[in-house]
N, C-alpha and C positions, 0 to 999 in steps of 0.2 A: 879659336873663334869666339867672340863675345857678343858681337853685334849681329843676333841670329833675326832672319826676316820673319819667322814664324815661331810660336812656341805650343808644345803638347805637353800636357799632363797627364799620366796613367795613373789612376787609382787601384792598387792592386799589384802586387810583385810577385805572382803567381806563375802558373805554367803557361797562361796566355799571355798576360800582361807583360812579363818580362821578355820571351822571344820575339813577341810582336814589336815592341818598342825598339829592342835592339836591331831588328831588321831594317825599321824606319828610320833609326838614326844612320846606320851604315849607308842607306841609299840616298838619303836626303840630308847631308851635312849642314845645308843650311837653315835646317829645322834643330831647334833645342827640344831634347825629348827628356822628361823627368818622370822617373817611375817613383810613387810614393806609396808608403805602407806605414800601418801603426806597428807593426811586428819589427823592432829593432833589430832582433837577431836575423830575421830574414834580409832586412836592409844591408846588414854588415856582410853577409855571405855574398849580395851581390857585388859588394865593393871589395870582397876577399879574393883569394886564390882559388877556391873552391866554391865553385856558383850552387845555389841550392837544389838546381835541379841539372839532371845528365840530359843533353840533347847533343847529338854527334856535329861538330863545328859551331855550336853556339859560344863556347868558350873563347875562341879567338876572334869572333865578332864582337862579343862584349868587350874583352880588354882593349881591342883596337879602337874604340869610340868611347870607352868610358873616360870621363874626364874632360872630353872635347866637347862632344854634344849630346852625350848620353850621360844620365846622372841618375843616382839611387839615393832617396833620403826619407827621412820621417816628418820632414818639414812640408805637411800637407797644405795647411792655410795658405803659406806663402806660395808654394808652388800651383795652387789653383789659381790663385788671385792674378800671378802675373801670365797665366795661360791664353792662348786664343782657342784652344781646342781640347775638352778633357774627356778622355776615354774612361768608361767605368768597366773594369775588370774583376770584379770581384767574385767571391763564391757564392752561389745559389743551389745551397744543399736541399734535398728532398726533406719535406716537413717530416719530423717524427712523431708529432701529435697535433691535435685539433682537426680541423676540416681539411680534409684530402690528404691527411697523413700516409705517408708511404708512396704517395703518387706526385701530388703537387709539390711546385719548388718554393722554397722560401726567400722571398725577395727583400727580406728584412735589410740585407747589406746594401742592395741598390737604393732603396729607399734612403738609407742612412747616408749615401753618398750623395743623392740629390739635396738632402736637408744641409749637408756640410757645404756642397757647391752654392747653393742660395746663400747661405750664411756669410762667406767669404768674398763672394764675387762683388766688385765695384763695377764691372763692366759685362755687357753682353757676350755671350760665349755659345759655343757650339758644345753639345755633350753628347759622345758617341756612345752608345750602350754596346759593349763588347762581350758582358759575360752571357751564358746561355741561359736564357729567360724565357718564361712563359708570354703567348701572345698579350699585348697589350700592356706589357709592362712599362714600355717607353710613355704611353698614356698616362700612366700612374706616376711616374717620375716627372712627366711635365706638368702635372697638376701640382705636385709638391714644390717644384721650382717656382712656377709663376704665384702660387698662393704666399710663398714667402718673400717674393720680390715685388708685391704689389706695390703700384704708386712710388717706385724707385726709377723708373725708366728704364731698368736693365731687363733683357729679353733673353730668351733661350731658345735654341734650335735643338731637338734632338732627333739624332740618328741612330739607325739600327745598322750594325756592321758586324754580324756573327762571324765567328772564327771557325776555319774548315780546316785548321791543321791536325795531322795525326801525330799523337806521341810517338817520339822514334825516328821521325821524318820532318819535325816541324820546320827546322831551318830550310831544307828543301821545298816544303810546302808553301813556306812565307817568301822564299826568294822567287819561286817559278808556280804560284799559285794556278788552279784550275779555273778559277774565277774569285772576285773579289764582290761581295754583295754589300749595297748600301742603300739601305731604306730611308725615307724621310718624307714630310709632308710635300705634299705637291703645290702649294703656294709659292709664290715668289720668294718668300723667306727660306722655306724648305728647300727649294732648288737651289738657290744660292749656297746653303750649307752643304747640300749633296755634292755640289761642284767643288767647293773648299777641300773635302775630303778626297773627292776623285783627284784632285790636284796633287795631293801627299801621294797617294798610291802609284799614279803616274809617272813619278820619279824612276820606277822599274818595271811596273807592271803594263803591259801592252793595253791600250784603250778598250780593244775587242773583248779583254777579259774582266773589264770593270762592268759589272752589272747595276744598274739602279732601279729602285722598285718604291712603292709606297710602304710605310713603317709595318702594316701588319703582314703583307707579304714575305717581307724580310725576316721578321721574328718567326714566322709558321716555316719559312723554308729550312730553317736550322734544324728545328725539331724533326720534321720530314726527311731530310737527307741523312740524320742519324738513324732514324726507324727504319729507313728502306736499306740501308746497310747492314744493321744488326738482323733485320729479317733474313738477310740472304744467309747470315752466319746460321741463325737457327734452323734455316731451311736445310742445309746441308749437314748440320747435325742431327737433324731429326732422321736423316737418309742414313746416316752411319749407324744408327741403330738397327735399321734393316738390312743394311750391308753385312752388318755381323752375324745376323740370323741367317742369312741366305748364301753365304759363301762370295759374296761380290766384294769389291776393294773399292771404298768410298773415294781413295785419291783417282783411281780409274774413271768412276762415275763422272767425279768432278771434271777431269780433264776433258771427258766425252762432251758434257753439255757446255763448259765453259769455252769449246769451240765454235759454239752456235753464236754467231753475232749478235742476234737478238738477246743473248744471255749475257757473255761475256764472261772472262776467267777469275775476274777479281772477288775478294770476300767468298771463295768458296773452297777455303781451306778447312776442312773439319778439325776440331780440336776439344779441349775439355769446356770449352765457352768462354765468352767475351768478358771483358772487365773495363776498367778505366772508369774515367769521371762523368762521360758523356752519354754512351749508349743506353743504359738501363735507366739513366735518370731522364733522359730526354723521351724515352718512350712511355715511361709513366707520367710524365708531364703532358704528353700526348693524350695517353689513355684519360688522364683527369680531366683535360680539356674536352675531350669527346663527351665525357660523361657530364660536365657542367652544361654543354649543349643539348643534353638529352638526345645523344646518339649513341645507345648501349651497344648496339650490332658493332658499330664501328670501334667504341673502347675494347669490346671483347676481342675483336681480331687483332689488336695490335697487343693487348695484354697477353696473347699467346706467345707472341715473339720472346718476351720475358719468362714466361711460364717454361718454354722449351731450354731457355739459357740455364734455368736452374735445374731442370730435370738432367739436362747433361752433365753437370757437376756433379750430383748425387749419384747418378748411373755409373760415373767413373770411379767414383769412391766405393760405391757398393761393389762394383767389379773387382777392384782392389781385395776387398775384404773376403770375398768369394773364392778368389784362386789363391788366397793365402790360406786355404782351409778354413775359412768361414770364422776366422778370429785373428784379430792384431794386437790383442791385449798385451800389454807389455812390450812388444815388439819395436825395435827402432825403424822408423820410416825416414829415409833420406829424400829431402823435396830438393830437387833442382829448379830453382827459379822461384822470386815471390812477386817481382814486377809482374804486372797484367800483361805485358808484352815486352818483347826485346827492345835494346835501346832506348830504355828509358828506366828512371827510378821510380816512376809512379806506381803506387800500390793501391789506389783506389779501386774498391769493388773486384778485385784480383780473385779469378779461379782458386789460386793456392790458399787462399784464407778459407775459403768454404772446404776444400779438401782436407786442409789441417783441421779445422774445427770439428769435422765428422771424426777424424782419426782420434782426435783426443776424446769424443764422447765415447769411442770404443777402446778406450783406455791404451792408446799407443803412444809412443813418444816420436817426437818428430825433430829431425836435424837439418837446418835449411841452409841452403847456399844460393846466395844470388850476388852476381858481380858489381852490382850497383846499390842495393838497398841496404839501408842501415838499420840495425835493430830496432830504433826507437820508432822509425817509420812503420815497421811490422808492426810492433806492439799497438801503434796508434792505429791502424787498419782493424787489428783484432777488436779493440776497445769499441771504435767506431761502428762498424759492420755487423760483428758477431758478439759483443758485449762480454767479451772474455777480458779481463784483467786481473792484476794481482789481487785484489780485494775480494774476487769471488773465484779465483782460481790459484790457491795460496803457493801451489808447487809448479806455477807457469814457467818459471826460469829453468826447472829440471826437464818439464815435459816438452817444451819447445826452445831448443837450443839454437843458435846461429854460429856456423862454422866459418873459418877464415879461407878454406880452399875446399874444392870439391871432394878429394880425397878421403880428408878429415872427416866430412861429413857421411860418407859411404861408409867409412870403417865401421863394422859391426852391425851394419844395417841388414834387415832381412828383404828390403825392397827399396828401390829407387822409383819415385814418381817425377817425371820431366813436365813441368808446370809452365815453363816460359821457355820460347822458342830461341835463347841466345845461341848465336853460331858457335862461341866456344864450346858449347855441351858437345857439338860433334867429334870436336877434336881430342877428348879427354883418352887416357890409356885405360881403356875399359877391360883390359885383362888385369892390371894392377888392380882396378875397382873390385873386380869378381873377387881376386883372391882374398880380398880384405873383408869380404861380406860372410854373412850366414848363409849357410846353403839348405834348401835352394835359393839359389838369388833372383829376384824378380826385378824386371823393370817394367814399369808402366809408361809409356809413352804418350802423354797428352797433348803433345804437338806435332807427331808424326814426322820427327825431323832425324831420327836415329838410323843407323843401318842396322834393320831387325835381323836379318840373317847372319850378319857378321857377329852380332851378339849372343845369337842361339849358338854358333860355332864354339864360341867360349865357353857357353855352358849357362847363361842366363835364360831363363823363362820369361819371354817378352809377351807383352800385351799391347796393342795399341788401338787407338779411336778407328771404328770403321773397317776394321781388319780382322780376318779370323785366322786361328792358328792353323788349323786343318779341319777336314770334314769330321772328324771325331772329336774334335776338342774346340767348339765354336765359342767365341766370347758372347756370354749371354746376360751382359750388363743390363 
C-alpha cells in the first residue's frame, strides 16, 4: 500500500517508540508509520533479523508490518515533513549536574526535537509528547515551535500521550491497554487534535478506555502512576526487613493483605528492589517538582520511596557478605540475571548493578549470566549509573565476567545471587550446579522464585528476601 490516508512519524527508536509504533502499524494498516533516529546502528537493528530490544511477541509484529506500513529510517527531516502527526519519544535522563541534578529530568532532547520539527515543517502538524517528561514540558515545546514558525502560517497542536506499558509485557500492554491517556489544549484546535489521536487508537482500543484531559493533568498522571506503583514495592520491601526479624514470611503477609479488595495483590512481591527506566526517574522528578513549588513535606514523602529502594539493595548485599563469614574478598559470586526484570533486556537502574558494585568494592569477582543481556549493555549501565569503566577499573574484564550459560557461571562460585526473576532460573539442574561450587555453597534469592526447601535438601545454604531460615538463624540484614 502506498496511498496512505494518514502519516505518522515517531522521533526515537527506543523502548517506547519502537513497540508503540509497531502496534499502531499492526492495527491501522491505512496509516503509514515511520520511526526515525539519529543512531544508524539502532535503525539497522530494527530493519534486521535481531531487534535492538527484546519483548515477547514484538519480533513477529515488526516483521509482519515492516516494509508495508512500518518503516525505520535515519531520514529524519523527510519523514517529519511528510507526516501529519509527529510523536516525540526520546530519552529524558535525570540531570547529572546543574540545578536539580540527581532529580530533575533533562528535556534537552525534547527541545531539540521541537526545533527540528519547526525547521523542516512546511505545514501544520500535531506533535505528540510520548516521552516521560516533567509537567509543563508541552508548554516549553509549544513555545519553541511557535517561536520558530512565526509569520509562516504554520501552527502546531501539542498533545501529551504518556505510555503506561511495562517492559516484558509491552506488546500485551499496548494491544490491550488498561487506558490510553491523551491530554491537550481545551480550545477548538486542541480538541480537534485530541480527536485525531483518539481516532488512531480507536482502531483497536475501546472508546471507554481512551481518556482525554488537559495537558497538565496528562503529564502529571504519568509521574504519579509510577510513583504509586513504586511506593507499593518499597512498602512491602520495608516490611520484608521486619518479617526477617520476627520470623514472619513476607510472601504470606503479602498474600493476606493483598486479598483485601481495598489494597489488591499487584506490586506486593518483595524483592531486592525495583529498577528500570521509569520508577526512580519519575519519582525523583516528582520530588523535584514538589520542591520547586515549595512543598518540602510532599517532596520528602516521595523521596522516602527511593530511599527505601536503595536501602533494600544495600541490605541484600550486606546480608550476603555477613552470611559468607563477613568477607567476600577473592570469592567468585555467580549472578543470575542482570536485566532489571524478566522478559526484557533493559538494564537501566537494575538492582543487579548495585549488588555487583558492592561486591567489587569488597574485592569479590562476579560471573554474570542473563539470557538476554549483552555484555556491552551491562558495561554501559556500570558506566552510566555507577561510574565503573575500564579507565578507572583496569581489571574490570577479570573482575566481572559474562558467561554463556548458567552452569559455567556457577562453576567454582562460592555463592549464587538471583537478581532477575527469569522463569528459566527455576528449571536448572541445581544438583549439578551445587556439585560444581565451592562449599559451603550459598544461594541468595533476591526474587523469591526458587524452591528453597529443595535447594536446602541438596546442600545449599539458602537466604531469601523477607524469610527466616530458622528461629536460631534469622536473616538479620
